[in-house]
C-alpha positions, 0 to 999 in steps of 0.5 A: 788727377787727369788734368794734372797729368795733361798739364805736366805733359804740356809743361815738358813740351814747353820746356823742350821748346822754349829757350826762354823758360829753360834760361830762367829755370837754369838760374834757380837754386835747387830750393827755388826750383823745387818751390817752383814745381810744387807751387805752380807746375804740380799745383792741382788748382792751376790748370795751365802752364805759365809762359816765360814772362809769367814765370818771372812774375811768379818767381819774383821775390820783390815785395811789390811787382807790376806785371803787364803794361800792354794788352794780351800779356796774360795779366789776369792769368798771372795774377790768379796763378800767383794767388793760388801758389800757396793754397796748400798752407793752412793759414794762407790768405789771398785777396784779388781786387778790381775797382768795381764788382761788375768788372770782377764778375763779368764774363771772362773776368777773374771770378769767372776764370777762377770758377773755370779753374776751381770748379770740380776740385775739392775747393769750395765757393761761397757765393755770398762772401765771394771766397774760395776755401781750400781743404788746407783752410787757405782762402782766396777772397775777391773784392772791390773798391768802387769808392775810396771809402771802400778800402776801410772794409779791409782794414782789419784783415790780414793777407799774404797776397794782395793783388790789384787787377788793372791798377790804373783804375785805382787811386794811389790812396787806395793802393797805399792803404792796403799795405796795412793788410799785408802781414803775417806772424813771425814764423810764417814761411809764406812770402808776403806779396803785393802784386798788380797788373795794368795797361797804360791809361786810366785815372791812375796812369800818372801815379802808376807810371811814376811808381813802377815805370820810371820809379824804382819798384819792379815792373815786368813788361809783357805784351800780346807778342809774347803770349803763346796762348793768343791767336796773335794775328787776330788779336793784332787786327783787333788792336788795330781797330782802336783809336791811335792813342789807345792803340799805342797804349794797349798794343805797344805798351806806351806809357808816354803817349798822351791823350791830351789833345790827341783824340782827333786829327784834322787830316782824318776829315775830308772837306767836301763842298756838296753834301751827297744825295744818297744818304740813307739816314740823318740825325741831329744831336743836341747838346743843350745848355741854357746859360746866356753869355753876359760878357763876364762869364764863359758858359757852355754852348748849345750845339745841334750837329746834323750827321748823315750816313750813306749806304757804304757807311761813310758818315757826314757832318752836314750842319752845326748850330752853335750858340748861347741863349736863354732857355726860351731862345734854346727852345725856339732854336731847336723847334725852328731847326727841326722844322728846317731839317724836316720830319725824316731827320731823327732828333737826339739829345743827351739825357742827364741822369736822374728825374730832371733829365727825364723831365727835359726829355718829356718836355721836348717830346711834347714840343716836337710832336710828329718828330722822332726823338731819341734820348741818349743816356750817356755813360762814361766820361767825355773822352771815353764817349769820343773814342768810337768816333775817333777810331772811325774817323781815323779810317777816313770814313767821316767827311765834313761839309765846308761851311762857316762853322767848319774851321771852328769845329775842326779846331775844337776836335783837334784840341780835345781833350784840353782843360779850359777849352770848350768841347760842346761840339765834340760832345754833339759829334760823338753823341750823333755818331754813337746814336746814328750808328745804333739806329743803323744797326737797328735798321739792319738788325745787325748786333755786333759784339766785337773782339775788344769787349774783354780786352782789358782783362787779358 
């Protein structure tokens, strides 16, 4: 009760200060205004007040609505508010979905937020079922659809409210399938709502853009600039650290910017004629392939990229070994290159998942006795792995030695990602940077957890 009094007092202050909010409420009928206050402002399960863009989202009478379109627009909060609007009705059922369960349950995620809001109230949490049940009998269910077939677990259920958090992470087939679960009895007064939030980007970018941004379905944009609950200066600083494509998507809500051939730009890299003599660490990263070129095929290249870092955290691309060869030729080249580099140079390689990847690593470790070998167990797709080094390069802190391989290396970077174009040098480049940066953090005992860790959930 005390929490509700504080909330109402805060609402009166916001109503007085915000012309945007007053303008929205003035356009409501008496019935709509009464419903707004009873389901949102006076709702004891919603401890925070919405700002004007969230109010538009919560008041929409459209069946289908996408909200957000950029980072920091209060998307997850709006989605949870919407789910809790009608929990005083006995038969009300709401479902909130993320693509994977770890995304749903991580710190700062929707389950975490719901626990903050509903813990200490008379609502009850069932950990096994991931469900909140209210004294009225209403229920709020959390779920996920990591695999396309996971949609079938919901086919026998009925919900008044179905919400997708980060819609561009879902397949269109998963989204459309869930319409069969949005249903109610004929005399049920609760509205049926299909809601979603998202930023640009992700595997579902194109279909979401076609349906909501350029299509006829309702899209309510909201960005970090409009969210009064954010420290906007700090958040903008965090967004500015992103690579230029992701920054356009998250900071500006740009649905048109393409990552196709847009991760790297040639002008970000200074070409130097002499390598520095004060490097504090060097690492050669191998992206291994073992299919020789026979004239009729176009196999991947084996690439070994040598990178160094100085005491001011400038990174240098010092050498690239790029060739095609048989397994025996690859083994001989790796060993010879290690001898030429010297034992002070760390050797790293991408380790494929499964036992076969570990077998290759163990074999190389026996071959390279006396050298430091790091196995890089990569996660995410190639583009995602390249984004940290792209962001660093954009700050003009990566330099490239002038050599016979320089032009081909920069050409490949500038074309990445493009279908049908080799990207082995990009893989080695991003792997070298990520691994070397990790080695430097271990050396300096600096453990960084940046402000962007939970960016996709705000």
